[in-house]
C-alpha positions in Angstrom: -23.2 6.4 29.2 -25.5 5.3 26.5 -26.2 7.5 23.4 -28.3 7.6 20.3 -27.3 8.9 16.9 -29.7 11.8 17.3 -28.0 12.9 20.5 -24.6 12.6 18.9 -25.6 14.6 15.8 -27.3 17.3 18.0 -24.0 17.6 20.0 -21.7 18.1 17.1 -24.0 19.8 14.6 -26.0 18.8 11.5 -25.7 21.6 8.9 -24.6 20.3 5.5 -21.4 21.7 4.1 -22.3 22.6 0.5 -18.8 24.0 -0.3 -17.6 20.4 -1.0 -19.6 20.5 -4.3 -16.7 22.5 -5.7 -14.7 19.3 -5.9 -16.5 17.7 -8.8 -16.7 21.1 -10.4 -13.0 21.3 -10.2 -12.7 17.8 -11.6 -15.0 18.6 -14.6 -13.0 21.8 -15.3 -9.7 19.9 -15.2 -11.1 17.3 -17.7 -12.2 20.1 -20.0 -8.9 21.9 -19.8 -6.8 18.7 -20.4 -9.0 17.5 -23.3 -12.5 16.1 -23.7 -12.9 12.5 -24.7 -13.1 11.7 -28.5 -15.0 8.4 -28.2 -18.1 7.0 -26.6 -16.0 4.8 -24.4 -14.0 7.8 -23.2 -17.2 9.7 -22.3 -18.5 6.7 -20.4 -15.3 6.4 -18.4 -15.2 10.1 -17.6 -18.9 10.0 -16.6 -18.1 7.2 -14.2 -15.3 9.2 -12.7 -17.4 12.4 -12.4 -20.2 10.4 -10.7 -17.7 9.0 -8.2 -16.6 12.6 -7.6 -20.1 13.7 -7.0 -20.7 10.9 -4.6 -17.5 11.9 -2.7 -18.7 15.5 -2.5 -22.0 14.4 -1.1 -20.3 12.1 1.5 -18.1 15.0 2.7 -20.9 17.5 2.8 -22.9 15.2 5.1 -20.1 14.8 7.6 -20.3 17.7 10.1 -17.7 16.5 12.5 -14.4 18.3 12.9 -12.5 15.2 11.7 -13.4 11.6 11.1 -12.4 8.3 9.5 -15.4 8.9 7.1 -13.8 12.1 5.9 -10.5 10.3 5.2 -12.4 7.7 3.2 -14.1 10.2 1.0 -11.0 12.4 0.5 -8.9 9.3 -0.5 -11.7 8.1 -2.9 -12.0 11.4 -4.6 -8.3 12.0 -5.1 -7.1 8.5 -6.0 -10.2 6.9 -7.5 -12.1 9.8 -9.2 -9.7 12.7 -9.9 -6.6 10.6 -10.8 -8.4 8.3 -13.3 -9.7 11.4 -15.1 -6.2 12.7 -15.3 -4.8 9.4 -16.5 -7.3 9.1 -19.4 -7.0 12.8 -20.4 -3.2 12.7 -20.5 -2.9 9.3 -22.0 -0.5 8.2 -19.3 -0.7 6.0 -16.2 1.8 4.7 -13.6 3.1 1.2 -14.7 1.8 1.6 -18.2 -1.5 2.7 -19.8 -4.3 0.0 -19.9 -7.2 -0.4 -22.3 -10.2 1.9 -21.8 -12.4 -1.2 -21.3 -10.3 -2.2 -18.3 -10.4 1.3 -16.9 -14.2 1.3 -17.3 -14.4 -1.9 -15.3 -12.2 -0.6 -12.6 -14.1 2.7 -12.4 -17.4 0.8 -12.2 -16.0 -1.2 -9.3 -15.0 2.0 -7.6 -18.4 3.6 -8.1 -20.3 0.5 -7.0 -18.2 0.2 -3.8 -18.5 3.9 -3.0 -22.2 3.6 -3.4 -22.3 0.5 -1.2 -20.2 2.3 1.5 -22.7 5.2 1.6 -25.7 2.9 1.7 -24.3 0.9 4.6 -23.7 4.2 6.4 -27.3 5.3 5.7 -28.7 2.0 6.9 -26.7 2.0 10.1 -27.6 5.6 10.8 -31.3 5.0 10.2 -31.3 1.7 12.2 -29.6 3.3 15.3 -31.2 6.7 14.9 -33.3 6.4 18.0 -31.8 3.2 19.5 -29.7 3.4 22.6 -26.3 1.6 22.5 -24.1 1.6 25.6 -20.7 3.1 25.1 -17.8 0.5 25.2 -17.0 -0.3 28.8 -13.5 0.8 29.8 -11.2 -1.6 31.7 -8.4 0.8 32.6 -7.9 4.5 33.1 -4.6 6.4 33.0 -2.9 6.7 36.3 -1.6 10.3 36.1 0.9 9.9 39.0 2.3 6.7 37.6 2.5 8.3 34.1 4.5 11.3 35.5 6.9 9.0 37.2 7.6 6.5 34.4 6.8 8.1 31.1 10.0 10.2 30.9 12.2 7.2 31.6 10.3 5.0 29.1 10.5 7.6 26.4 14.2 8.1 27.0 14.8 4.4 26.9 13.0 4.1 23.5 14.9 7.1 22.1 18.2 5.7 23.1 17.3 2.3 21.7 16.5 3.9 18.3 19.7 6.0 18.4 21.8 2.9 19.3 20.2 0.8 16.4 20.5 3.5 13.7 23.3 5.6 14.8 23.1 9.4 15.3 24.0 10.1 11.6 21.0 8.0 10.2 18.2 9.5 12.2 17.1 12.3 9.8 16.4 11.1 6.2 14.2 8.3 5.2 16.6 6.6 2.8 19.4 6.5 5.4 17.0 5.4 8.1 15.5 2.5 6.1 19.0 1.3 5.1 20.2 1.5 8.7 17.2 -0.6 10.0 17.8 -3.3 7.4 21.5 -3.5 8.1 21.0 -3.5 11.9 18.2 -6.1 11.9 18.2 -8.2 8.7 15.2 -10.4 9.7 12.0 -8.7 8.4 9.7 -10.0 11.2 12.1 -9.1 14.0 12.7 -5.7 12.4 9.0 -5.0 12.2 8.4 -6.0 15.8 11.3 -3.8 17.1 10.7 -0.8 14.9 6.9 -0.5 15.3 7.0 -1.7 18.9 9.3 1.2 19.8 7.3 3.7 17.7 4.0 2.4 19.2 5.3 3.0 22.8 6.5 6.5 21.9 3.3 7.4 20.1 1.2 6.3 23.1 3.3 8.3 25.5 2.9 11.4 23.4 -0.9 11.0 22.9 -1.6 10.1 26.5 0.7 12.9 27.7 -1.2 15.4 25.5 -4.5 14.2 26.9 -3.3 14.5 30.5 -1.9 18.0 29.7 -5.3 19.1 28.4 -6.8 17.8 31.6 -4.3 19.8 33.6 -2.8 16.6 35.1 0.6 17.0 33.4 3.0 19.9 33.3 3.9 21.5 30.0 7.6 21.0 30.7 7.2 17.3 31.0 5.1 17.1 27.9 7.7 19.2 26.0 10.4 16.7 27.1 8.3 13.7 25.9 7.6 15.4 22.5 11.3 16.4 22.1 12.6 12.9 22.7 10.0 11.5 20.3 11.0 14.0 17.7 14.6 12.8 17.8 13.7 9.2 17.3 10.8 10.0 14.8 12.1 12.9 12.8 9.5 13.6 10.1 11.8 13.3 7.1 13.1 10.0 8.3 9.6 8.4 8.2 7.5 7.2 5.4 4.7 9.6 4.7 1.9 7.3 5.9 3.7 6.7 9.2 4.6 10.4 9.6 0.9 11.2 9.1 -0.3 8.7 11.6 2.3 9.7 14.2 2.1 13.5 14.1 -1.5 13.7 13.2 -2.3 11.8 16.3 -0.3 14.1 18.5 -1.7 17.3 16.9 -5.3 16.1 17.2 -4.8 15.0 20.8 -3.0 18.2 21.8 -5.1 20.9 20.2 -8.6 21.5 21.6 -11.6 20.6 19.5 -12.4 24.3 18.8 -9.3 24.6 16.7 -10.6 22.0 14.2 -13.5 23.9 12.7 -15.7 22.0 10.3 -14.0 21.0 7.1 -10.6 22.3 8.2 -9.2 18.8 8.7 -10.5 17.4 5.4 -9.3 20.5 3.5 -5.8 20.1 5.1 -5.8 16.4 4.2 -6.8 17.1 0.6 -4.1 19.8 0.3 -1.5 17.4 1.8 -2.3 14.7 -0.8 -2.5 17.0 -3.8 0.2 19.5 -2.9 2.6 18.2 -0.3 3.2 14.8 -1.9 4.2 16.2 -5.3 6.4 18.9 -3.7 8.2 16.2 -1.6 9.0 14.4 -4.8 11.3 17.3 -5.7 13.7 16.2 -3.0 13.1 12.4 -3.4 13.4 11.9 -7.2 16.5 12.9 -9.2 14.6 13.1 -12.5 11.7 15.2 -11.2 12.3 18.9 -12.0 10.2 22.0 -12.2 10.0 23.3 -15.7 9.6 26.9 -16.6 6.0 28.0 -16.1 5.0 25.0 -14.1 4.7 27.2 -11.0 2.0 29.3 -12.7 -0.2 26.6 -14.4 0.2 23.9 -11.8 1.1 21.3 -14.5 3.7 19.9 -12.1 0.7 18.5 -10.2 -0.4 16.6 -13.3 3.2 15.4 -13.9 3.4 14.3 -10.3 0.4 12.0 -10.8 2.6 9.9 -13.1 4.6 8.7 -10.1 4.0 5.7 -7.9 2.6 7.8 -5.2 -0.7 8.0 -7.1 -0.7 4.5 -8.5 -3.7 3.2 -6.5 -6.1 3.3 -9.4 -3.5 1.9 -11.8 -2.9 -1.0 -9.5 -6.6 -1.6 -9.2 -6.8 -1.9 -13.0 -3.8 -4.2 -13.0 -5.3 -6.4 -10.3 -8.5 -6.7 -12.3 -6.3 -7.7 -15.3 -4.2 -10.2 -13.1 -7.3 -11.8 -11.6 -8.9 -12.2 -15.0 -5.8 -14.1 -16.2 -4.9 -16.1 -13.1 -8.3 -16.2 -11.3 -9.0 -15.1 -7.7 -6.8 -16.6 -4.9 -9.9 -17.7 -2.9 -8.6 -16.1 0.3 -5.0 -17.1 0.0 -3.8 -13.5 0.0 -6.0 -12.8 3.0 -4.5 -15.7 4.9 -1.1 -14.1 4.3 -2.3 -10.9 5.8 -3.6 -12.5 9.0 -0.5 -14.6 9.4 2.0 -11.9 8.5 4.1 -12.7 11.5 4.7 -16.3 10.4 8.4 -16.7 9.1 8.9 -17.9 5.6 11.1 -20.6 7.0 8.0 -22.2 8.5 5.6 -21.3 5.7 7.6 -21.6 2.4 4.5 -20.7 0.3 3.6 -17.6 2.3 2.1 -15.0 -0.1 3.9 -11.7 -0.8 2.0 -8.5 -0.7 -0.7 -8.2 -3.4 0.9 -5.2 -5.0 4.2 -6.9 -5.4 2.6 -10.1 -6.6 0.6 -8.3 -9.4 3.6 -6.1 -10.3 5.9 -9.1 -10.7 3.4 -11.4 -12.4 2.5 -8.8 -15.1 6.2 -7.7 -15.5 5.3 -4.1 -15.0 8.8 -2.8 -14.3 12.0 -3.5 -12.3 12.1 -6.8 -10.5 13.7 -5.2 -7.5 10.9 -2.6 -7.1 8.2 -3.5 -4.5 6.9 -0.1 -3.4 3.6 -0.4 -5.3 0.1 0.0 -3.9 -2.7 -2.5 -3.7 -5.9 -0.6 -2.6 -8.5 -2.2 -0.5 -10.8 -2.7 -3.4 -7.9 -4.6 -5.2 -7.3 -6.7 -2.2 -10.9 -7.8 -2.1 -10.9 -8.4 -5.9 -7.8 -10.5 -5.9 -9.2 -12.7 -3.2 -12.8 -13.2 -4.2 -13.3 -11.2 -7.5 -15.9 -8.3 -7.4 -17.9 -9.8 -4.4 -14.7 -9.5 -2.4 -14.4 -5.8 -3.2 -18.0 -5.3 -2.1 -17.5 -7.4 1.0 -14.3 -5.5 2.1 -16.1 -2.1 1.5 -19.1 -3.1 3.5 -17.0 -4.3 6.4 -14.9 -1.1 6.3 -18.1 1.0 6.3 -19.4 -0.8 9.4 -16.1 -0.4 11.3 -15.9 3.3 10.4 -19.5 4.0 11.4 -19.1 2.6 14.9 -15.6 3.9 15.5 -16.5 7.4 14.4 -19.7 7.3 16.4 -18.1 6.0 19.6 -15.2 8.4 19.5 -17.3 11.5 19.0 -19.7 10.6 21.7 -16.9 10.3 24.2 -15.3 13.4 22.8 -18.5 15.4 23.3 -18.8 14.0 26.9 -15.1 14.8 27.6 -14.7 11.1 28.6 -11.7 10.1 26.5 -9.0 8.9 28.8 -10.7 5.7 30.0 -10.4 3.7 26.7 -7.3 3.0 24.8 -9.3 2.3 21.6 -10.3 6.0 21.5 -6.9 7.3 22.5 -5.7 5.4 19.4 -8.4 7.0 17.2 -6.3 10.0 16.0 -3.5 7.7 14.8 -6.1 5.5 13.0 -6.9 8.5 10.7 -3.4 8.4 9.2 -3.3 4.6 9.2 -6.6 4.5 7.3 -4.8 6.1 4.3 -2.4 3.2 4.3 -5.2 0.7 4.5 -7.0 2.3 1.6 -3.8 2.5 -0.5 -2.4 -0.8 0.5 -1.1 -3.2 0.5 -3.2 -4.9 3.2 -0.3 -7.0 4.5 1.8 -4.0 5.3 -1.1 -2.0 6.7 -2.2 -4.8 9.0 1.3 -5.5 10.2 2.1 -1.8 10.9 -1.2 -1.1 12.5 -1.0 -4.1 14.8 2.6 -3.2 15.8 1.6 0.3 16.8 -1.7 -0.7 18.4 -0.5 -3.7 20.5 2.7 -2.0 21.8 0.7 1.1 22.7 -1.9 -1.0 24.5 0.8 -2.7 26.6 2.0 0.7 27.7 -1.6 1.8 28.4 -2.1 -1.3 30.6 1.2 -0.7 32.4 0.6 3.0 33.1 -3.1 2.6 34.1 -5.1 1.4 37.0 -8.1 -0.9 36.8 -11.3 1.1 36.8 -13.7 0.1 39.7 -16.8 2.1 38.7 -18.3 2.0 35.2 -20.2 4.7 33.5 
């Protein structure tokens, strides 16, 4: 069925959500409490950060949907590219070492310019398609409920047993043990990636499709419970990296719960709370040297101290990428080629690039040589490939993709026509994966996303029947 933007907006609501303007107010209060700048350069930097915060608040206030990729983009940009830079400058500390204010100004200018371009592209597309009719994507397959009921339990059991056999029952529960067990069982990186994310993609699809069929009253609750229970054993939350845990379980919750549960702004507020509160609290159990000092629980200074860690290093690595590119020059697309050909073994491509974060980290000698868990945000990926035009290009492409993906998903959601397209069944998982794309690095994000998507699509094809009539 064809749709216009006006019809979609009328279906899901249009009232602006002005409560989001509290975010830049909170940002300004935090800057004032931690210490106002003492130089003109500092004031200019903080003004750039506050302007980015205001832009994020406006972007969130315009988004009236229960959840969307657009909301994920603005929440990420506010926390990692507006709030954290303000904290770094005020506290005089930054992950991987403090950089000159001039470099921070340049990075914050790139962030503000890209955020503004993202919004302008959204505006342009919305205006252009406001009254134009665009057919919804044509589905090729629809889920065969009978086939799903017969095969899904056996497929899920086989995937779960495979994970238990590879890792062992004792290494299923904590991330450090699970990661070590995967590396020891499958030393080859490419093979390990294909096996790990292939299995996870199949299990994710079975859970999401099962939740959809359950809501359509085509699947019994007992069978769905069996699928979710087996998936929980093989994908225990504490055994997964946080981005993968978010993508996996967020997809299940959004697919299982009816739309009425997700009131406006609830999803974005939960995401904001998870980034600001859950990540620092998880560090208490992950880092031996991270302790809660007396009084921290009252003044929330532990949140400021948590920002010193690598979890919030996206802005710091953007600064370092700008520094690296200024010294070495842009790669002219070489890093992008490594992303697209991530599956190519290094035995065949001896000069295959490493991830951008690792490359910058090692080249600038920012810390331990054996430490590679550093970010490379999307803006940094564009910058290292083609300098500032690359950041703008990557941002514009992301804005276009988000606009059409959000638009298509919500039209089908409003029409209760979700089960015919795998692309839209995958949409809830893409919300969590977008955080990985925005934080980086792109090579890991592309490889993990393709692994989950392709393996899930194979299952969708196997458990579906070809649709004869198109809507």
